[in-house]
C-alpha distance (Angstrom), angle and dihedral (degrees) to the residues before:
residue distance angle dihedral
M1 . . .
L2 3.79 . .
T3 3.79 117.0 .
S4 3.77 121.1 -148.3
T5 3.78 120.8 -120.9
P6 3.83 111.4 -115.6
V7 3.79 112.7 -104.7
P8 3.83 110.1 -115.1
T9 3.79 114.8 -110.1
A10 3.79 132.7 -165.8
R11 3.81 91.2 -113.1
G12 3.79 92.3 48.6
V13 3.79 91.4 51.0
A14 3.81 89.1 47.0
V15 3.82 90.8 56.3
D16 3.80 90.1 52.5
L17 3.81 92.5 47.2
L18 3.78 92.1 49.3
G19 3.80 90.9 51.5
A20 3.80 90.7 48.9
V21 3.81 91.3 54.9
L22 3.80 101.7 38.6
R23 3.81 101.0 36.5
R24 3.80 107.0 20.2
R25 3.83 90.3 36.1
R26 3.78 94.8 -133.8
P27 3.82 118.3 158.2
L28 3.80 108.3 -107.7
D29 3.81 94.0 -119.4
D30 3.81 90.5 52.6
A31 3.80 91.5 46.4
I32 3.80 89.4 52.6
D33 3.81 91.3 50.1
E34 3.81 89.9 50.0
A35 3.83 98.7 42.7
P36 3.83 106.0 117.5
D37 3.81 95.9 -158.6
L38 3.80 98.2 44.7
P39 3.84 97.3 84.2
S40 3.80 90.6 57.3
L41 3.82 91.5 60.8
S42 3.79 123.9 89.2
V43 3.80 117.3 -104.0
R44 3.80 88.8 -105.3
D45 3.81 93.2 51.3
R46 3.81 92.0 47.3
A47 3.78 89.4 54.8
F48 3.81 90.5 46.9
A49 3.81 92.1 51.0
R50 3.78 90.9 52.7
L51 3.81 91.9 45.5
L52 3.80 90.3 52.6
V53 3.79 93.1 51.5
A54 3.81 94.3 42.7
T55 3.81 90.8 50.7
V56 3.80 91.9 51.5
L57 3.81 91.3 48.4
R58 3.82 92.3 49.0
R59 3.80 92.1 48.5
L60 3.80 100.6 31.0
G61 3.80 95.7 122.1
Q62 3.79 92.4 51.4
I63 3.80 94.2 43.2
D64 3.80 94.9 49.1
A65 3.81 90.2 48.1
L66 3.81 88.8 54.6
I67 3.81 91.6 49.3
S68 3.81 90.9 50.3
H69 3.81 89.0 49.7
C70 3.81 90.4 56.3
L71 3.82 100.1 42.2
A72 3.79 124.9 71.7
T73 3.82 90.2 -155.8
P74 3.81 130.6 17.3
L75 3.78 119.6 -98.8
P76 3.83 112.9 -98.6
P77 3.82 119.5 -109.5
R78 3.81 91.2 -105.2
A79 3.82 87.8 63.8
A80 3.81 94.6 53.6
Q81 3.80 90.5 123.2
V82 3.80 89.9 54.6
H83 3.80 88.3 54.0
D84 3.80 89.0 52.5
M85 3.81 91.4 47.8
L86 3.80 89.7 53.4
R87 3.79 89.6 49.7
L88 3.79 91.1 52.6
G89 3.80 92.4 45.7
I90 3.80 92.2 50.6
A91 3.81 91.6 47.3
Q92 3.79 89.0 55.5
L93 3.80 94.4 44.6
L94 3.77 99.7 46.1
F95 3.80 109.1 20.2
L96 3.82 107.7 26.4
R97 3.81 97.9 40.4
T98 3.78 94.1 -127.1
P99 3.84 109.6 167.3
A100 3.80 108.6 -94.6
H101 3.79 95.5 -123.2
A102 3.82 90.9 53.5
A103 3.81 95.3 45.4
V104 3.81 92.4 48.7
A105 3.80 97.8 42.0
T106 3.81 96.4 46.4
T107 3.81 92.5 47.8
V108 3.81 92.7 49.1
D109 3.81 89.8 47.6
L110 3.80 89.8 50.7
A111 3.81 91.4 52.6
D112 3.79 88.3 51.7
A113 3.81 93.3 47.6
R114 3.82 91.5 50.0
G115 3.80 92.9 53.1
F116 3.81 98.7 -103.3
M117 3.80 95.2 123.8
T118 3.80 92.3 144.8
H119 3.82 90.1 58.0
K120 3.81 97.0 50.6
G121 3.79 92.4 93.9
L122 3.79 92.3 50.5
V123 3.82 92.5 48.6
N124 3.79 90.7 48.5
A125 3.81 93.4 47.7
V126 3.82 95.8 47.8
L127 3.78 94.6 47.5
R128 3.80 94.4 44.3
R129 3.79 90.3 50.2
L130 3.79 91.8 50.0
S131 3.79 91.9 46.3
Q132 3.82 84.3 66.2
D133 3.81 105.0 30.0
G134 3.80 101.1 24.3
P135 3.82 101.1 88.1
G136 3.80 91.6 52.5
L137 3.79 92.5 47.0
V138 3.82 91.9 48.3
A139 3.81 90.3 51.9
L140 3.82 89.2 59.5
Q141 3.81 95.1 49.9
D142 3.81 125.2 100.7
A143 3.81 92.9 -131.2
P144 3.83 100.0 -175.9
R145 3.81 92.3 50.2
L146 3.81 97.1 41.3
N147 3.80 93.8 50.2
T148 3.81 95.7 47.9
P149 3.82 120.0 78.7
K150 3.80 110.9 -116.7
W151 3.79 94.1 -118.1
L152 3.81 92.4 54.5
W153 3.80 93.3 46.0
Q154 3.80 89.7 52.0
A155 3.81 93.1 45.5
W156 3.80 92.7 51.0
S157 3.80 92.4 44.0
D158 3.80 90.1 52.3
A159 3.81 93.1 47.1
Y160 3.80 102.2 38.7
G161 3.82 108.3 9.8
E162 3.80 127.9 -94.9
D163 3.81 94.7 -89.3
T164 3.80 90.8 56.5
A165 3.80 91.1 43.5
R166 3.80 88.1 56.8
R167 3.80 92.4 48.6
I168 3.81 90.0 50.5
A169 3.81 91.3 50.5
E170 3.81 91.6 48.1
V171 3.80 91.0 57.1
H172 3.81 90.5 52.7
L173 3.81 90.0 64.2
R174 3.80 91.6 67.8
E175 3.78 128.4 75.1
A176 3.80 112.4 -107.1
P177 3.81 120.3 -109.5
L178 3.80 122.9 -121.7
D179 3.82 111.3 -95.3
I180 3.79 121.1 -164.0
T181 3.81 135.8 -169.2
A182 3.81 112.7 -150.6
R183 3.79 119.9 -155.9
L184 3.81 94.4 -144.7
D185 3.81 140.5 -1.8
R186 3.78 97.2 26.9
A187 3.80 93.9 180.0
G188 3.80 91.3 50.5
W189 3.78 92.9 49.9
A190 3.79 90.5 46.4
D191 3.81 87.8 60.7
R192 3.79 94.3 44.7
L193 3.80 93.5 47.6
D194 3.81 95.2 41.8
A195 3.79 87.1 -120.9
T196 3.79 136.9 144.8
L197 3.81 118.2 -117.8
L198 3.81 107.6 -131.8
P199 3.83 121.7 -147.8
T200 3.82 89.5 -106.6
G201 3.83 91.9 57.4
T202 3.80 97.8 -103.7
L203 3.81 119.9 132.4
R204 3.80 115.8 -131.8
R205 3.79 130.6 -165.8
A206 3.78 134.7 162.5
A207 3.79 115.7 -79.4
G208 3.78 119.3 -109.4
G209 3.77 139.6 80.6
A210 3.78 130.5 58.3
I211 3.80 110.0 -49.7
A212 3.81 92.2 -155.7
N213 3.81 89.8 60.8
L214 3.80 94.6 58.2
P215 3.82 119.1 106.6
G216 3.79 113.3 -89.7
Y217 3.80 97.5 17.3
S218 3.79 98.0 106.4
E219 3.81 91.1 43.2
G220 3.81 91.4 54.2
A221 3.79 93.9 -121.0
W222 3.81 92.2 141.6
W223 3.79 145.1 0.4
V224 3.79 136.1 -145.7
Q225 3.81 112.4 -98.0
D226 3.78 131.7 148.3
A227 3.78 114.7 -109.7
A228 3.81 92.8 -118.9
A229 3.80 93.0 47.3
A230 3.81 89.2 54.9
I231 3.81 93.7 59.4
P232 3.85 103.1 72.7
A233 3.82 96.8 60.2
K234 3.81 89.8 53.0
L235 3.81 91.7 58.5
F236 3.82 91.7 76.4
G237 3.81 91.8 69.6
E238 3.82 117.2 -157.4
I239 3.81 108.0 11.7
S240 3.80 105.8 160.3
G241 3.81 108.3 143.3
R242 3.81 93.6 4.7
R243 3.82 120.6 136.3
M244 3.78 108.5 -123.6
V245 3.79 140.9 171.6
D246 3.80 123.6 -147.0
L247 3.81 109.0 -158.0
C248 3.82 120.9 -157.8
A249 3.78 84.1 9.0
A250 3.81 105.1 170.5
P251 3.01 133.1 135.1
G252 3.79 82.7 32.5
G253 3.79 109.7 -138.3
K254 3.79 92.7 126.0
T255 3.81 90.9 42.1
A256 3.80 88.5 55.7
Q257 3.80 90.4 51.5
L258 3.80 92.3 52.1
V259 3.81 95.2 46.0
A260 3.80 92.9 44.2
A261 3.82 88.1 53.6
G262 3.81 90.3 57.0
A263 3.80 103.0 -99.6
N264 3.81 122.9 143.1
V265 3.78 99.1 -124.0
T266 3.78 134.2 -166.7
A267 3.80 110.4 -165.2
I268 3.81 120.8 -154.5
D269 3.79 127.9 -168.0
R270 3.80 132.9 157.5
S271 3.79 94.6 -138.3
P272 3.82 115.9 76.5
R273 3.81 89.4 -165.7
R274 3.80 93.5 53.9
L275 3.80 90.3 43.7
D276 3.81 91.5 53.0
R277 3.78 90.2 50.6
M278 3.80 89.9 49.9
V279 3.81 92.2 51.2
N280 3.81 89.5 51.4
N281 3.80 90.4 51.0
L282 3.80 91.5 49.8
H283 3.81 90.2 47.9
R284 3.82 89.0 59.9
L285 3.79 87.4 53.5
S286 3.84 92.0 47.9
L287 3.81 89.3 -121.3
K288 3.80 122.6 140.5
V289 3.77 125.2 -153.1
E290 3.80 137.3 168.0
T291 3.80 110.3 -117.1
F292 3.80 136.5 -166.6
S293 3.78 128.5 -176.1
A294 3.79 100.7 -141.4
D295 3.79 146.3 123.5
A296 3.79 104.2 -88.6
V297 3.81 91.4 -148.8
S298 3.80 92.9 66.1
W299 3.83 102.3 24.2
R300 3.81 118.0 96.8
P301 3.81 131.6 -175.6
P302 3.83 115.8 -116.2
E303 3.81 88.4 -113.7
K304 3.78 133.7 21.6
V305 3.81 112.4 -90.5
W306 3.79 135.3 -143.9
G307 3.78 97.4 -127.9
V308 3.80 139.2 27.9
L309 3.79 124.5 -173.5
L310 3.79 112.3 -164.0
D311 3.80 114.8 -171.7
A312 3.78 93.8 177.0
P313 3.81 127.6 -153.6
C314 3.80 107.6 -94.7
T315 3.79 144.4 160.1
A316 3.84 90.5 -89.4
T317 3.80 91.8 -139.2
G318 3.80 88.4 147.8
A319 3.81 90.8 61.2
I320 3.81 99.1 52.3
R321 3.78 91.2 119.6
R322 3.81 89.6 62.3
H323 3.80 94.3 33.5
P324 3.83 107.8 36.7
D325 3.80 90.8 173.8
V326 3.82 91.5 70.5
P327 3.84 97.6 84.5
H328 3.80 89.8 52.9
L329 3.81 95.7 48.0
K330 3.80 105.7 39.1
T331 3.81 127.9 75.6
P332 3.82 136.3 -178.2
D333 3.81 87.2 -96.7
D334 3.81 88.5 62.7
V335 3.80 90.3 56.1
A336 3.81 91.4 55.0
R337 3.80 93.8 42.4
L338 3.80 94.5 49.4
A339 3.80 93.1 42.9
A340 3.81 88.0 60.6
V341 3.81 90.1 51.6
Q342 3.80 91.3 48.0
E343 3.80 91.7 52.3
R344 3.80 91.7 54.2
L345 3.80 92.1 46.6
L346 3.80 92.5 50.6
T347 3.79 92.5 52.4
A348 3.81 89.7 49.7
A349 3.80 91.5 48.6
V350 3.80 92.1 55.1
D351 3.81 89.2 52.6
M352 3.82 90.4 57.3
L353 3.81 94.6 57.3
E354 3.78 128.6 96.0
P355 3.83 117.9 -138.5
G356 3.79 107.9 -72.9
G357 3.79 90.6 21.3
V358 3.79 121.3 140.5
L359 3.81 128.0 -126.2
V360 3.79 122.1 -166.2
Y361 3.80 113.6 -168.0
C362 3.78 119.1 -168.0
T363 3.79 143.2 165.5
C364 3.81 134.6 179.6
S365 3.80 90.8 -132.0
L366 3.79 129.0 114.1
E367 3.81 91.8 -154.6
P368 3.83 114.0 107.8
E369 3.82 90.3 -144.3
E370 3.81 88.6 66.0
G371 3.80 97.0 44.6
P372 3.80 129.7 23.7
Q373 3.79 93.8 13.3
Q374 3.81 89.7 58.0
V375 3.80 91.4 54.4
K376 3.80 90.7 46.2
K377 3.82 91.6 52.4
L378 3.80 91.9 46.9
L379 3.80 92.7 51.9
A380 3.82 90.0 49.7
K381 3.82 93.1 57.8
G382 3.78 95.1 78.3
L383 3.81 94.1 -119.0
P384 3.83 119.3 149.8
I385 3.80 92.8 -97.6
E386 3.81 135.2 109.5
R387 3.78 136.4 -178.4
K388 3.81 118.9 -99.0
P389 3.81 104.6 -159.4
V390 3.79 119.3 -133.1
T391 3.80 117.0 -126.0
A392 3.80 128.0 -141.8
D393 3.81 90.4 -114.9
E394 3.81 88.9 63.9
V395 3.82 92.9 56.8
G396 3.78 101.7 45.8
G397 3.80 94.4 -85.5
L398 3.81 92.1 -64.0
A399 3.80 100.0 145.4
E400 3.82 90.2 168.2
I401 3.80 90.9 72.3
L402 3.83 94.1 55.8
T403 3.80 124.3 88.7
P404 3.82 122.9 -141.0
D405 3.84 87.4 -102.0
G406 3.80 91.6 56.9
D407 3.80 98.0 -105.9
V408 3.79 123.4 133.7
R409 3.80 114.6 -111.2
T410 3.79 115.9 172.0
L411 3.78 119.9 -176.1
P412 3.81 124.7 -160.5
C413 3.81 89.1 -114.1
H414 3.82 92.9 56.6
L415 3.82 118.0 101.9
A416 3.80 87.6 28.7
E417 3.81 90.7 165.7
Y418 3.82 87.2 62.2
D419 3.84 94.6 44.0
G420 3.80 97.7 -94.5
I421 3.79 136.5 -77.8
D422 3.81 137.1 -116.7
G423 3.78 118.0 -83.9
F424 3.80 109.2 -104.2
F425 3.78 140.1 164.3
A426 3.80 124.6 -154.5
G427 3.78 128.7 174.1
R428 3.80 125.2 -176.0
L429 3.80 122.4 -148.7
V430 3.81 136.2 175.7
R431 3.80 127.7 -147.7
T432 3.80 108.8 -125.5
A433 3.82 101.9 -165.9
């Protein structure tokens, strides 16, 4: 007798995505791209699957503490999927306000569908208990501390103080807003998009809904770009007609800024796939750019250029709010490994500049080793390069995001009145000879 193949569901896809991140250590965006059942879901169910996984990743410390509270002994490794199902059920019960009967029933059904019939009773018991006791238990938890890996909490406390580390971690518990860079008429597009115009010039609106259905998307009037990520390209000033190189350019938001401002840009990225995606994005914006898939350490332009923007590969610990998988994938070893890459890229970037040329170095990391310490090491090498401090006028009057050295350092807890901003570092340097 033929057996029917189970119809994919949002919760089933979410279990697979969670396993891909936590056990196979795949970045969430890559896991989504690779998920075989995701395309068969409706747009609404795809969004729900991602929301489920993102909520678990944001609240993983709290959720696992609740599971441990309810279980006399940990689940064995062979029941890892059951553990993930419990995580998803708890996320729905306690953080997404799913009705208890729906959260419990759908999770039990999922355990049954995945062949964990002997665990159905356990899943039912844990979720029913937490439907009663969970809110009180959650109220007693130290959410920012529980959901932040110890090494990150210590690193942020050392760099910024424990109070600021806590404020950073609190921001990470909330879903990120939708930030937009408009090519022209920012105030006009703020009205049309029901968005707030931030001091830095970025438009911000609440997340949710299909981005492609918003006014101006199909015409290429704007693109999605975090407010902090939009700052570095503005630090070059007037660039119309200038020859510039954008290193590690994908996904292309900063490239779009440079080209839209009139620069002649060559964009470099190691990944042909990411570069192709960037070119497609720029095509929607009617922006043209020369691209090369190459290692930026060894690649050189045929002639020295006036400007280089280096958005270096980093741990992305400043973008945890948008990428809640980061705390569960990165380690202190990644900081050291990527810092070595950044140092090589910076030295190469200086070599591409003509005398008087400008280099802007940036990362979306909160770790000092990937930001100010890189600039400090570069300046100590004796190369013909010096820092050109950024002024408050260049960043919308936001003196709080400038360091005493004149670098840009945004923290997720900055711009609190606007619901925060990604953590970013940007340093500006000028070649002297």
